[in-house]
N, C-alpha and C positions, 0 to 999 in steps of 0.2 A: 535893815530889812531891804532886800533887793526887790525892785519893781519887776513884775512879769507882764508881758503883753496881754491885754485883756481880749476876750472874745469880741469879735466884731460882727460875725455873720453866723447864723444858725440856719441850716437848710433842712427842711423836712420833706422827705420823699414819700408821697402817698397821703391821701386825705382820710376819708372815712372817720369813724369814731376815734381811733387812736391818733391820727394826724391832727384833727381839729381840737381834741382834748389837749394835746401837747401845745399846739399853737395858742389856744386860749389861755392856758395856765402860764405859759412863758410870757405872753404879752401882758398879763396881769401882774406877774411878780417881778419882772425885770424893769428897772426904771426906764421911762420913755427916752428914745433917741440915744440909747447906749449900745444896743445890739440890733442889727438888722435881722428880721425873721422872715424867711420865705417858705412857702409851702407849694410843692409841685404835685398836681394831680391831673388826671384825665377824666373828662366826662364819659369817655368811651369805655372806661372800666367800671362795671356795675357793682352794686352791693345787694345783699340779700334783703335786709330791712323788713322783716315780717313781725317784729316785736322783740324787745330786749327786756330781760328781767335783771334787776340789780339787787345789791345788798345795802344796808343803811349807810355805808361809807360814802356813797355817791352824794348824799346830802351835804357832807363835809366838803367835798370837792366843789359842788355848786355854791356853797356858802363862801368858800375861799374866793370864788370869782365874783361874788356879790350878786348872784342871779336871783331875780324875783321868782319864787316858786310857782305862783299862779300862772305867770306868763310862760314859764318853762313848760309846765304841764299842758297848757293849752296848745302851745306851738309844736309839741311833740306827741299830741294825743295821749298824754300820760295819765296814769291812774296810780293809786297807792297800793303798796304791797306790804302785807304783814307777816309773810312767811311762805313756806312751800309745803304743799300736801304731797306726800309720797304714797302711792297706791300700788299694792301688789309687790312690794319690795321684800318684806320679811317672808310672808306667805301670801299666796293668792287669796284675794278677798279681804286682806287687811289694809288698813290705812292709818297713817299718823301725820301729824303736822310738825314741821320744824319751824318754830316761831321766832320772830325777832324779839328783842327785849330779854326778859328773864322769866324763869319759873319761880314763882313765889318770891319770898324775901329771905336772904341768907340771915341766919341768926347765930349770935355768939361766934362769929367768924367761921361758921361751918356752912357749907353749901346747902341750899334748900333741899336738893333732891335726897340728901341723907335723912331729913325729917320725913320726906315722902316715903322713903324705903321703910322707915320705922313704922309708919302707918300701915303700909302694905303687909308687913310682918304681923301686924295686930288686927288684920281683918278688913282693912279698907279696900274697896274695889275701884276707887277713883283713878282715872288716868292722870298722868302728870300734866297733860294739856289743860285740865280743869283749873290749874293754878298758874296759867299763863294768860295775861290780859290780852296779848296779841292773838293768841290762838282762839280764845273765846270770842273776840271781836271778829276775827276772820270767819269763823264758822257761822256767826250770826249775820254776816254780810254788813258789818258796821265799821265805821271809822271815825276817829277824831284825833287831832294832833295831841302829842304828849304834853303834859303839864310841866312847867319849869320848877315848880315847888317839889322838892324831893319828899316831902311829907304826904303828898297826894298819891293815891293809887295810880292816877293817870301818868305819873312820871315813869312808870314801868313800861310804857308803850315805846316801841321803836318801829321805824318803817323805812321802806325803800320805795322804788317806783317800777312800774312797767311803762315802756314807751317805745315809739318807733325809732330805731337807731339811726336810720337815714335822716329823719327829721331832727334828731339830736345833733348830728354832725352839721346839718344845715344851720341850726340855731347857733352852734358854737362858731361856725364860720363867720356869721354876721358879727358875733361878739369880737372875734379875733381881728377881723378886718377893720372894725371901728377903732381898734387899738394899734393899728399900724402894720399888721401882718400883711404881706404881699402874697396873693395867690397867683400862681403861674399855671396856666393850662398847658398840658402837654405830656408826652410819654418820654421816659428816659431811654435813650438809645445807647449811650456809652458812659463809662465812668473812668475818670483819670486818677491815677495815684501819684503821690510824690515819690520821686526816685530815691530820696535819701532815707525815708523811713516807712514807706508803704502806706502812709495815711491817705485818705481820700482828699483829693485836691478840688475836683469839680465833677459835675454831671453834665452831659450833653444831651439835649432834647432832640426829638425827631426833626424839628425845624432848624437845627443847627445852633440854637442858643446854648451858651455855656454858663452854667450856674455854679459859682464857687461857694465855699463855706469853710469855716474853721471847725464847726461841729456839725455832723450830719445825724439826723434821726431817721431810722429806717421804719417806715410805716407802710411798706409795700405789700403787706399781707403774706400769704403763704409763699409768694414768689421770692421774698427775702433778697431783693436785688443787691443791697449793699452788704449786709452782714454775712450772707452765705455766698452768693454768686460772685461777689467782688473780693471780700476779705477771707472767705473760705472757712468761716466758723462752723463747726459741726453741730449735730443735733443729738440730744440724748433721748432715746426712744423708750417710752414708758408703756407701750401698747401691750406688753405681757401682763401688766397690772390693770390697765384700763383698755380693754380689748375693742371697744367701739371705734370704728375708723371711717364711718360714713354717716351722712345725715341727709334728710330731705325736709324741706321747709315750705310751708304754704300758709297764707292767711285765709280766714273764712269770715263770713258775715257774723256780726254780733248777734247773739241769741240770748235775750234776757238781761237781767241786771249784771253789772260788771263786778265780778268777784274780787275781793281785795287780797288775793293770794295766787301764786303760781301752782299749777298741777304738774306733777311728774309721775306718769303712770308706766310701770314696768310692762314691757311686752316680751314676746318670746325670745328675741335676740337683741334686746336693748330697752329703750324707754321713749316715751312720747311726752313732749312738753305742751302746755297750754298757757299762753300769756295774754291776758285781756288788756287791750287798750281802749280808748274811749269809743272808737267807731268801728273796730273790727277786732278779731282775735288772732294772735299769732300762734302757729302750731308747727311742730317739727318732730320727726322721728329720728333719734340717734340710735345707731345699730352697728353691728359687726357684719360685714359681708362675708366673713368666714363661717357664719352660722345661719345666714339667710340670703336671699337674693334681693337685688335692688327692686325688682318687680313686686315681690311679696311685701317688701318694706313699704313701698309706695301705696299698695293696696291697704295695708294695715293703717297707715296714716289717714288716708281718705275715708276709710270705713269708720273711723273713730272721731271725726270732726263733729261738733255740735252746731254747725251752720254750713251754709253753701260755700264751697271752695271758691276763692277769688283768684282763679288761675290754676296753672299746673304746678306741682311740686318742683322745687329747684334742688338739684343734686349737689352735695358737697362731699369732698374727700379730705381726710386729715390723718395725721399721725400724732397721737397724744405724746407730749414731751416738752422739752425746752432746749434752747440753745446752750451749748457748752459755756459760752460767755454771751451776756447781753450787751456788754460794753467792750468793744475791741477797737484799739487805736483811737480814732476820733469819730467813732460811729456807735450809736446806741439803738438797739432794736426795741420797738414797742409794739404791742398787739400781736397779731398772728405771726409776724416775722421773728418774734422773740420766743414764741412757744404757744402751745394750744392745750388747754385743759377743758374737756367738754363742759357744757353749760349746766351741769346737773345742780350746782349750788350757786349759779348766777355770778361767777367770779371773773368773767372775762373782762368786764369794764373795770372791776377793782384792780386787777393786775396791771392794767394800763395806768390807772390812777397811782398805784404804788410805784411804778417805774418813773412816772413824771415827778412825783413828790421827792423821790430820792435824787433824781437829776437836779432838781432845784436846790436841794440840800447840799449836793456835791458839785454844783455848777463850776466847771473848771475854768482856768485861764487858757490862753491860746497855746501854752506849752503842753497841755493835756497830761498833767502829772499822773504817773502810773498808779500811785496809791489811791487816787479817786476811783479809778476803774476797778481796782481790786476790791475796795469796800462795796462798790455798787454791785459787782457780781456776787460777792459773798452774801449780801443781804437779800438780793433778788432770788438767788438760788434757794435760800432758806424759805422765802415766800412761796415759791413754786412747790417745793417739796412738802411743806406743811399743808397746802391746799390739796396737793396730790394725795396725801395720806387720808385726808378727810373724805375725798371722793371714793377712794378705794374701799373705805369702810362700808359704804352703801352696798357695794357689790359683794364683798366677802362675808358680810353679816347676813346675807340671805339664808333662808332655810329651804329655798326652792331647789328642787332637782327635777322639775318636770320637763325641762328642755336641755339640750346639750350646752347652750350658752350659760344657763344658770348653774349647771353642774360644774362647768369650768370655773365660774366665778367663786362658787362656794369653796372649792378645794384648791384654788391656786395659792402658790407661795406669795407672801406679802413682805414689804419692807420691815426690817427689825424695829424701826421707830414706831410703826403702827402696831406691831405685835405687842410691844411693851405697853402701849396705851390700852389696848384691849384687855390684856392680862391684869393690869392695874385696876381697871374698872370691874372686871369680873370678881376680883378678890373682895374689895370693900367699897365699890362704887366711887373710887377716887379718880380724879382727873386734875392734871396740872397743865397750865399754859406755859409754853416755853417762849423764848425770845421771838418777838414778831408774830406769834401765832394769831392768825386772823380770826379763827372761830373760837368763841368763848365756851365756857362750861355748859351753858344751856344748849348750845348747838350740838356738841358732842353727846350730851346726855339724851337729847331728843332722838338722835339716830340710834344710839345704843339701846334705849328702852323701846323705841318704835319698832326696832327689828329684833326684839325679844332677847337681847343680851341683858340678863338680870344678874346683879351681883349676888355672890353667895352669902355675904354678910354686909353690914354697914358700919358706920363710924362708931367706935366703942363709947365715945362721949355721949353721942345721941342715944345710944342703946340704954344708957343709964336713966333716961327720962321716962316718966310714966306715959302710958298710952293715952290717958285722958289729957294730960298736959299738951302733948303733941297734937292730938286731934282738935283741941280747942284753938290752938294757934292756926292750924291749917284751915279750920272752919271759918275763922275770922277773916283770913285772907281771901278765901273763896267767896264769902258773902260780899266783901268790898268790891271784888272784881266783877261779880255778877251784876251788882247794882250799877257799877260804872258802865258796863256794856249796855245795860237797859237804857241808860241815859244818852247813849250815842245815837247820832243819826245814821241812816243807812249809808253805805259807801257811795251809792249812786246819787243820793241826795246831797252828800257832802261835795262830790265833784260838780254837780249841777250848780250849787251855790257858789263854789269857789272859782270855777273855771268857765262857766257858761258863756260869759260875754267875750271870752278870748278864743273860743273854739274855732278851729280851722279844719277844713276838709283835707283828706289825704291827697 
């Protein structure tokens, strides 16, 4: 077996959430004193940081780093998240909750929602949310950690977080620097390539310092300094499927108890988020400037805050899509430099996490074997496309035609991969996860049913059961969940008890 030269230097260009997540994870997983890790960032380049919502996978990432949850929540003004409430997406005036965890309990190897469909056909009017422990707790403003015993109804809970992304990056910076990561203050002015293969050799800062590297990680945001401006990797535009291209974000004063869920409210030309952190609420309006003006979008945002605005809205522009390759030569793009999928299902940090996890699994030697990059690009492309399809579902499943924007979304052509999933569900309520599919059956079913896509039939095996037998099983589940929620403390009380002594001001 031939020896190949090992990596000696990893250079991360850009900080923020992506940069410091990468630095923290690499410093944790790579044996000490084997690879030098540097991160270049400039304090002059600001961040938005008005509140970030996540999905449960973030807990896995933090656990990998050995992070204390209470300390993390306190230092990032974090709260718990049990799901997302979607308002006005199917029809105006309607609302549903996409919960974490599961709907009910699968029985005899058949998805729970098939039994729920059976009950609906036999006269039940219960929404499927009444069989989700996370949804019931969220709407009651309750929270408790899941039980580890799979026999307990509390084992069906799953959760994520809301937090200030700027504070999270700061928290991870301290973590990474304690483990030997070197932070370099400065802006990149020039990038040098190796003549023999076009790989990145070094970056030059404004002060003249030259920073070399064997592997470079581009976390420079939408500027994509390395992956696009230097290596020329193109961008796959998905704006014909996800037409929003603008956002305005602003924080407002906290008003009342902290809700344990995100709100996503459909507006005339997009949607508005509400993300509660401990001491303030993050808000944003994601919209298409092809269907409204920036001025009108800003007015809509401010008119729908539930507290006093803490400053003026900050404007963002984006094109939904991904890089043609996220690993090119000796450069890997993470975060906004690699692609952007609007934060409708809180997947931004997850896609960073997925990129980091695959990098660690495929960490190359200094020769940068092409096969590693091929596998990385294949798997990350699949991640982006599967998340893309789930986001598109929210738009195309609307029944609204009251504005030009929603008429476009309802009637637009969609990817064949999504068409197949919709038709399969419409037929008998069936859904199958494919390789690497982030969102589980509960997530897809929540959106299908929440936006009024009802199957024509249901599983024939379940159909053979008696209505009484099915209703007794569902009733037992519902009683157990209702009793569990009654026993939970309020979300605010749980935060006060768990994090009070650690709280920090913004």
